[in-house]
C-alpha positions, 0 to 999 in steps of 0.5 A: 507548557513554559511561556518559550514553549508557547510562543514557539508553538504560536510562531511556527503556527503562525508561519505555518499559516503564512505559508500556506495563505493565498498570498504566499501562493500568489507570490511565489508564483508560478513554482509554488511554495514548496519549490522555494522550501525545497532550496532550504530543506527538500522535506519541507513542505506546506501540504505534502508528506515528504520522507527522508530515508534514514537507513536502508536494509536487506532482510532478504536477497529480494526485498529491502526495508527503507526507514523513513523520517516524515515531515510534520505534515504526517499524520500517522497511521493505524496498524495494517494501513498503507501508504501511497510512495511516490519516487522520481525515476528517469524524470518520472513520477511512479507510485505505488502501495506499501504498508508501514511495518513498524508499530504505531507506537514507535517512539522515534516517529519513524516509518518502516516500508518493506519492498519486494523486489519482483522480476517485473517490478519497476518501482520495487527494484528501483527501491532495492538497487537505487534508492539511498540514505539521504534520499527524500520521498513522497508519502500520502497519508495513511489509508485503507480499511485493513487495520486493527480494530480499536477494540482489540481482539482477544484471540488473533489469527494473523495470515500472510504470505510473501511481502503480505507480511508487512501489514501484519508485522505492524499488527503484531509490533503493535499489539506487543508494545500494548502489552496485549495479554490475548493469544496470537497466532502468526502464520506465514507462508513463503517459499523456502526460509531464505525468503522470509521477511523478518524471520529473525525477529519473528522467532525471537518474539515467539521465543520471548512472548508466551501468548505469540505462536509462530507457524512458518508454512514452506512451499519447498521440502526441508526447510525446517518450518512447522509446516510444509505445502500450500494452505488447505482447510486440513492443514489449518485444522491441524496447525490452528484448531480454534481458528474459528474463534479468532478475529483474522487478518489475511494478506498475501498472493491472490491465490493463497489469499483465495483459498483462505477466503473459501474456508472462511465462507463455507464456514460461515466466517466471512464477517471474522476475516479482514484481508488487505489486497495489493495484488490481483490476478493478471488483468484479462483485457480483449481488444477485439471489436474496440470502437469510437474514440478517447476524448481528452477534454482538459488536454484537447487531445483526441485518439482513436480507441484501441480497446487497452486500458484508459490509463494506456491509452492516455499515456499512449497519447503523450499523457501523463495522468497519475496512477500508482497500482495499475491494478485497481487497488490504491485508486491513484488514477481515479478521474472524471468521466465526464460522458460514455461508458466504460467496462471494468475489467475486473468484473465486466460491470458497465458504468452509466453513461453521465459523469461519473469517477473511474479508475482508469487504470481497470476501465476499457471504453465501450464506444466513444468516452470523454475524461477530464484529462 
């Protein structure tokens, strides 16, 4: 490293330390350093990962692929992990989880996120219809244990359905960049051929790499896939007869994932199946018999317990606690319960009565509950 490069590195480090110092925060109160940095460049931030959208593509009629350039706070990711993307819609910050689909070895430093715009997907529809190149969004650092292990498996089976293709697409691209020599089977499920995200790229990869096998399964007939219908043991045996020897990675709709999990569990292979859930079965909430109050200590607000989730009750009381998936997956809504008992609507499990960190999007109060909100 030459003297000029070394000096520049020290200068940047010194500026970053100064901007993140308590003195800088004090001098820029009440707005904080970031508010002033935004005036020069909206991606500048002392702590936040902000990213500018540099390209927007539509691979299918109901999906959008965003290419983003993150600022220097981005620490990278492991293939398969997810990030929490925050966008502002009508003045309200909304957060959702998406998996980078690019290889971890991408030389340009860009991040690729693909979302499927569901009919009821408020944020995903906004991503598809409203975001343009130049828009700046906020990202979390990468999170999640669903990732390629450091010791790459010799035999890899990637199973995906719908938009669940994105984390396993990152795994495939990463393995290819690493010149992985082991066999890789990419088994993807979707409704029709036109619904398949990354269809052309996957077909090209399979044609150019002898160790990569692409198996496409379409629910509707006469779509030209290798398989037809829905996942079953019989189908798996016919398509991937050596699946027991593979390390498998799974992401897709709840029903498909349950069917796959059942086969691996029956075969005693659960430890060889790694999975990621971004959607869950609809939550069923019984609000009958609700009693007590919900106390929001920090906001000094009080509400009669309606029996809804604590997130819904907080919003009904005029509060805006941080939230994301609203399904208990991303954990963005986690906050401290200081008193009372709550029930997890997914499992029915009751919490302890004292202080405890809970996810308010999947917790309903059992009697009076106090939250640090």
